[in-house]
Phi, psi and omega in degrees: 000129173270141178239128183250136173270134186226139166216144176276007182053056182282157172259107191272354190273065185234024178301322182295327178298318177294320178297330180278000173105001178286124181265348177216150182240353184288332183232116166084015175287123183301141184281006172294344177276000181265127175255112183299332178293314176294325177297322177300317180296322178299313180299314184294322179294316182294321176296320176297321178297315181294322178295325175294320177305317179300316180293328185275352181094011175269159173268176187233135174230139180219161180214182175222147169219178190225136173056049179208141175287348181288343177207110183259033170247092179276351180220090185295335176299329178296311179297319179294324178294320177299311185289332177300328182268326187277338181258167186243320190229337186296143168292138182252099183268115174266111186224079003191200178268115180281077191291340177291338181271337189285135179285333182230091177302334178299328178295322176297316179301318181292314183298314182290325176297318180297315178300318181298319182290313180302320183281351183076031175088036180251007182280136166244119192256114179259140175246129181231159180280330184096145181285156186297335180297338188275352174302317179289317184297327183254001182056047183253136179284123182290338179293140177066019179300322180296319176299315180297318180303309185286329174292319176299317177304311182297320181293319180296316179298321177297318181296325181287343184282135176300138182238139170284328177219152176299152179233175178244175179218121177233092181252190178285325185245340183230144182221125179220127178289330184222126175241104187195066190287144169232129354282169168259169189297152174292319181277144181244131005279343178189168177300153174305139183256132174245145172221139182262151176197158170235010183243137180301324183299313178292323180299320178296321177296320179294325175300321178292325180283333179086011181284162172286133181247134176237144175230143190250121169052040179260359174068186180304307188291313181294317181296317180299320181295314181287326177296318178296321178294320177299313181299324177298313179298317179297313184296317182290336179274324188242345180074015178230172175273141181293136177290156184297334182289000176272355187242134177225148177222136177253126176218177178279142180220130176208122181247132183219171180290330182228159179294325180296315178297321179293323179294324175296319176295320178298320179297322178295324180296332181290353170309325179303323181278316184288324181286334183271359181292145178239155183246123179052040179253133179233143178300153177299146178306131181100343181296318175255137175289162178300321180295322181291323177296315179297315182298323182293337183263357179290140181275338183266162177086165180301142181239161175300135178303145188286076178289350175284354175247086193276024179276155184299317182300317179296313183293329173290316183297318183276349176099018181264358189226132180239084182232158178139192172290168180308318179296318181293316180298316177300317180297320179294319179294318180297317178298316179298314178306315183288322185284337180259002180089011176102146176206157183246355182223121178245119180259115185252118170284100184259005178214141174202150172048236188278008182295135179277157182297326182298315180289326177295315183290328175296316179296315181300316183294317179295320178297314184296324184278325190243347179248310185307316180299337182275346187286345175300336178295343184262006184280051175204158179287131179304144185300328184263012182288000000 
């Protein structure tokens, strides 16, 4: 099992905004609350954390969001390019590029190829749809987002393919007279592709494609549902069982010397949930399909884990949190592995909000030394899956 260290690189110094009456920060918090000096320190601390992850034998995952203090990386290729040079061995998972929003998917192909070459072939390239809040931030039309996503995906794959002569692209949403990127990726035919989802329908499609699938904070029930759908798509396409390295899950992770210390760390991690809450906010028309809206309202079947209840006990109960002493963290990971039918990639959000770098690095080091070596025991499909 590969374990990735994750932080959204949040800017936590927003207490005054709450005092001034802002009830949500994910949408529309004025940037007058941002102090670039403190922001510089945030970037340097997070980069130091990721470099330590590389030294400890952990992998690295990073992402981007826009116009929000919950994630101050608006251009993930920049962060990935820095880490491609500063790290030595860790896989660099970009999760991801919101390609449905980008006006020029070829630019994504170029950026990711450049990172792959600088890193010597350590890039794992994720494509994401983007959260609904970003339609406004990027002035992107939510209608036809799914069409734009998959056309952008097809164009990027074509761009990554070696060409004897330049070619063109005339699609419904994108038009290019010349497709002939320099550099092309270090890995052949291209870096491993990840796509995120929380819905079984998309998961089954990803299983047919064979991409690595990741699901975020969906707990035992949600993760099992999408993993089973992926396995179905893979099985029907290939006649075999999907390997564990096709599955990824992101949850909260904090390892400490005592359960009490771990619980304090876990409570700090829930900042990610409380800060991201929105009040009376609805996705732009078209962001969700009619079928997705209907499915979300059904009372039967697995449901999204209740991230709207951001207390530690709830997140432990639903399977979104891996905190405790090394023995407890290992037990929680093992339980999750068994209940979802197995997985090969665990993405741990080990930093959020006001957590200091010292406590993050202490947790990472303890995990790497006392938990990570034991996870090789889980590199098989559970017997009762």
